[in-house]
C-alpha positions as CSV (number, residue, x, y, z in Angstrom):
1,S,96.6,85.4,88.6
2,E,97.8,82.3,86.7
3,I,98.1,84.1,83.4
4,Y,100.2,86.9,85.0
5,R,102.4,84.3,86.7
6,Q,102.9,82.4,83.4
7,L,103.8,85.6,81.6
8,S,106.5,86.5,84.1
9,Q,107.9,83.0,84.1
10,R,107.9,82.8,80.3
11,F,109.4,86.2,79.8
12,P,111.5,86.9,82.9
13,D,113.7,89.4,81.2
14,S,110.9,91.4,79.8
15,K,110.5,95.0,81.0
16,Y,106.9,93.9,81.8
17,A,107.9,91.0,84.0
18,N,107.7,93.0,87.3
19,G,104.3,94.5,86.3
20,S,103.1,91.0,85.6
21,N,104.3,89.8,89.0
22,L,102.6,92.8,90.6
23,A,99.3,92.0,88.8
24,A,99.6,88.3,89.8
25,G,100.0,89.4,93.5
26,Q,97.1,91.8,93.2
27,A,94.9,89.1,91.8
28,L,95.9,86.6,94.5
29,M,95.2,89.3,97.1
30,R,91.7,89.9,95.7
31,D,91.2,86.1,95.9
32,K,92.2,86.3,99.6
33,K,95.3,84.1,99.0
34,L,97.3,86.5,101.1
35,D,100.4,84.3,101.7
36,E,100.8,83.6,97.9
37,A,100.3,87.3,97.1
38,A,102.9,88.3,99.7
39,T,105.4,86.0,98.0
40,F,105.0,88.0,94.8
41,F,105.2,91.3,96.5
42,R,108.3,90.4,98.5
43,G,110.1,89.6,95.3
44,L,109.4,93.1,94.0
45,V,110.1,95.4,96.9
46,S,113.9,95.5,96.4
47,G,113.4,97.1,93.0
48,R,113.3,100.7,94.3
49,D,110.9,101.9,91.7
50,E,107.2,102.6,91.4
51,T,106.4,98.9,91.1
52,A,108.4,98.2,94.3
53,A,106.6,101.0,96.1
54,E,103.2,99.5,95.2
55,A,104.4,96.1,96.2
56,A,105.6,97.4,99.6
57,H,102.3,99.1,100.2
58,L,100.3,96.0,99.4
59,L,102.7,93.8,101.4
60,S,102.3,96.2,104.4
61,Q,98.5,95.9,104.0
62,I,98.7,92.1,104.0
63,E,100.8,92.1,107.1
64,L,98.3,94.4,108.8
65,M,95.4,92.2,107.7
66,Q,97.2,89.2,109.2
67,N,97.7,91.0,112.5
68,R,101.5,91.4,112.0
69,P,102.0,95.1,112.6
70,Q,105.7,94.7,113.4
71,Q,106.3,93.2,109.9
72,A,104.1,95.9,108.3
73,A,106.0,98.6,110.0
74,Q,109.3,97.1,108.8
75,V,108.2,96.9,105.2
76,A,106.9,100.4,105.2
77,Q,110.0,101.8,106.9
78,E,112.3,100.1,104.4
79,A,110.5,101.5,101.4
80,L,110.3,105.0,103.0
81,K,114.1,105.0,103.2
82,W,114.4,105.3,99.4
83,L,111.0,106.5,98.3
84,T,111.0,110.3,98.3
85,A,108.1,111.2,96.0
86,G,105.2,109.7,94.1
87,D,101.6,108.7,94.8
88,K,102.7,105.7,96.9
89,L,104.5,107.9,99.4
90,P,101.4,108.9,101.4
91,L,100.1,105.3,101.3
92,L,103.3,104.0,102.8
93,R,103.3,106.7,105.4
94,M,99.7,105.7,106.4
95,D,100.8,102.0,106.4
96,L,103.5,102.9,108.8
97,A,101.2,104.9,111.0
98,D,98.6,102.1,111.0
99,A,101.3,99.6,112.0
100,L,102.7,101.8,114.8
101,S,99.2,102.4,116.1
102,A,98.5,98.7,116.1
103,L,101.7,98.1,118.0
104,S,101.0,100.8,120.5
105,A,97.5,99.4,121.1
106,S,98.8,95.9,121.5
107,D,101.3,96.9,124.2
108,G,98.7,99.1,126.0
109,T,100.3,102.5,125.4
110,S,97.6,103.8,123.1
111,K,96.6,107.4,123.9
112,D,93.2,107.3,122.1
């Protein structure tokens, strides 16, 4: 993750900077450094592109792993406002469904 972080810091205006930040977040996520990974992903979600969609999906997953379904739902919902196509669309829909299911289960209204 450190190499990716250095690349994005050294060349912040590069067209590859967001990809480098995404890769840094993914590496941190694999290393179970979820809070650090989330910081990288939060910095990308406003981009409204495929990288932002991937970052939103991974950030939603982190929020779910850390038992924060409300935050996971919010991240997914925000991305789904602008994402209309692509391979991340079903992933974000599933993230939202998982978050809403967890919220429902936590307030005792689960119908399972």
